[in-house]
C-alpha positions in Angstrom: 0.0 0.0 0.0 1.3 3.4 -1.0 2.1 6.0 1.7 -0.7 8.2 0.1 -3.3 5.5 0.5 -2.2 4.6 4.0 -2.4 8.3 5.1 -5.9 8.5 3.5 -7.0 5.4 5.4 -5.7 6.8 8.7 -7.5 10.1 7.9 -10.7 8.2 7.3 -10.4 6.3 10.6 -9.9 9.5 12.5 -13.0 11.0 10.8 -15.0 7.9 11.9 -13.8 8.1 15.5 -14.7 11.8 15.6 -18.1 11.0 14.0 -18.8 8.3 16.6 -17.9 10.6 19.5 -20.1 13.3 18.1 -23.0 11.0 17.6 -22.8 9.3 21.0 -22.0 12.6 22.9 -23.3 15.5 20.8 -23.4 19.1 22.1 -26.5 19.7 24.2 -27.5 22.7 21.9 -27.6 20.3 18.9 -29.7 17.8 20.8 -32.2 20.5 21.9 -32.5 21.9 18.4 -33.5 18.5 17.1 -35.7 17.9 20.1 -33.7 14.9 21.2 -36.3 12.7 19.6 -33.7 10.1 18.4 -32.2 9.7 21.9 -33.3 7.3 24.5 -33.8 8.1 28.2 -30.6 6.2 28.9 -28.5 8.4 26.6 -29.9 11.5 28.1 -29.1 10.1 31.5 -25.5 9.3 30.5 -25.2 12.8 29.1 -26.4 14.2 32.5 -23.8 12.1 34.3 -21.0 13.4 32.0 -22.2 17.0 32.5 -22.1 16.5 36.3 -18.5 15.2 36.1 -17.6 18.3 34.2 -19.2 20.4 36.9 -22.0 21.8 34.7 -24.9 21.2 37.1 -27.4 23.3 35.0 -26.8 21.1 32.0 -26.9 18.0 34.1 -30.4 18.9 35.4 -31.6 19.6 31.9 -30.4 16.2 30.7 -32.1 14.3 33.6 -35.3 16.1 33.0 -35.1 15.2 29.3 -34.6 11.6 30.3 -37.6 11.7 32.6 -39.8 13.2 29.8 -39.1 10.0 27.9 -39.3 7.7 30.9 -41.0 9.1 34.0 -40.3 5.9 36.0 -36.5 6.1 35.5 -35.5 5.8 39.2 -31.7 6.6 38.6 -32.6 9.8 36.8 -34.8 10.9 39.6 -32.1 10.1 42.1 -29.4 12.0 40.2 -31.8 14.9 39.6 -32.3 15.1 43.3 -28.6 15.1 44.0 -28.0 17.8 41.4 -30.7 20.0 43.0 -28.9 19.4 46.3 -25.6 20.7 44.8 -27.5 23.8 43.6 -28.8 24.3 47.1 -32.4 23.8 46.1 -33.2 21.3 48.9 -37.0 21.3 48.4 -36.7 20.2 44.7 -33.9 17.8 45.6 -36.0 16.1 48.3 -39.1 15.9 46.0 -37.0 14.1 43.3 -35.3 11.8 45.8 -38.7 10.9 47.3 -39.9 9.8 43.9 -36.7 7.8 43.3 -37.1 6.0 46.7 -40.6 4.9 45.8 -39.6 3.7 42.4 -36.5 1.8 43.7 -36.8 1.4 47.5 -33.6 -0.8 47.7 -31.2 1.8 46.3 -29.2 2.8 49.4 -27.6 5.7 47.6 -31.0 7.4 47.2 -31.7 7.0 50.9 -28.2 8.4 51.7 -28.8 11.5 49.6 -32.3 11.9 51.1 -30.8 11.6 54.6 -28.2 14.3 53.8 -30.8 16.6 52.3 -33.1 16.3 55.4 -30.1 16.8 57.6 -29.2 20.0 55.8 -32.9 21.1 56.1 -32.6 20.4 59.8 -35.3 17.7 59.6 -33.3 15.4 61.9 -36.2 13.0 62.5 -36.6 12.4 58.8 -32.8 12.2 58.3 -32.5 9.5 61.0 -35.2 7.5 59.3 -33.4 7.8 56.0 -30.0 6.7 57.4 -31.7 3.8 59.2 -33.1 2.7 55.9 -29.6 2.7 54.4 -28.4 0.6 57.3 -31.3 -1.8 56.8 -30.1 -2.3 53.2 -26.3 -2.1 53.8 -25.6 -2.9 57.5 -21.9 -2.6 57.1 -21.8 0.8 55.5 -19.6 2.9 57.8 -20.7 6.3 56.3 -24.3 5.5 57.1 -23.6 4.9 60.8 -21.3 8.0 60.7 -24.1 10.2 59.4 -26.6 8.6 61.7 -24.4 9.5 64.7 -23.9 13.1 63.5 -27.7 13.4 63.1 -28.5 12.1 66.6 -25.9 14.5 67.9 -27.6 17.5 66.2 -31.0 16.2 67.5 -29.6 16.2 71.0 -29.6 12.5 71.6 -26.0 11.9 72.7 -26.5 8.4 73.8 -27.7 7.2 70.4 -25.1 9.4 68.7 -22.4 7.6 70.7 -23.7 4.1 69.7 -23.8 5.0 66.0 -20.4 6.7 66.0 -18.8 3.7 67.8 -20.3 1.4 65.2 -19.0 3.6 62.4 -15.5 3.6 63.9 -15.6 -0.2 64.2 -16.7 -0.7 60.6 -14.1 1.9 59.3 -11.3 0.0 61.1 -12.5 -3.3 59.8 -12.4 -2.1 56.3 -9.0 -0.5 56.7 -10.2 3.1 56.5 -8.2 4.2 59.5 -8.4 7.9 58.6 -12.2 7.9 58.8 -12.0 5.9 62.0 -9.7 8.4 63.6 -12.1 11.3 62.6 -15.1 9.5 64.1 -13.1 8.6 67.3 -12.2 12.3 67.7 -16.0 13.1 67.5 -16.7 10.5 70.1 -14.1 12.0 72.5 -15.8 15.5 72.0 -19.2 13.9 72.5 -18.1 12.2 75.8 -16.7 15.5 77.1 -20.0 17.2 76.4 -22.0 14.6 78.3 -19.9 14.9 81.5 -21.9 16.9 84.1 -20.5 20.3 84.9 -20.0 19.5 88.6 -17.5 16.8 87.7 -15.1 19.3 86.2 -12.2 20.4 88.5 -13.6 18.2 91.2 -16.1 20.9 92.4 -19.7 21.7 92.0 -21.0 25.2 91.6 -19.3 27.8 93.7 -21.4 29.2 96.5 -21.7 32.9 97.1 -20.6 34.0 100.5 -22.5 36.6 102.4 -20.9 39.7 103.6 
């Protein structure tokens, strides 16, 4: 084969690669101008994931919504849409999307984790506790679920349950070799224990009594 023909073949291969990439991951503007009619919900979902990886949350949300137009029962799209709204700081919309996802796929622990974090950030600690418990029901050995459960109990003022959950988190982290996370949790446990010590136990004295003149 001549050098000329070989170079032409290489050129053609390059053009085909570019065409394939453009077809499988075309610009969002082109997809919208064509209505996205030729794309499946799965492709819109994948495009949303890629947009999220690039940090373009607005485009990510648009893609998930396109996917849901085509398939309203696409649990993963609802879950990722909720997570994207969380990143944007729109907790109300995030929670709504995650709630739908949890009903469509109640065994997806990631959905319950994100729902727990959303409720925690909304200061709905009771709801957050229920969500993290649901995660633990599905994945009992998930250290971060016990960790978040402990933090939520602490915020809710239940130090006893917080201590139990954090101790379990530390145990699981150590068992899995994640000693950095274990040390972080143990530090929180020490702080928690210090907070629960009655004030009169400090310095070996109770309250100082006022003396009369």
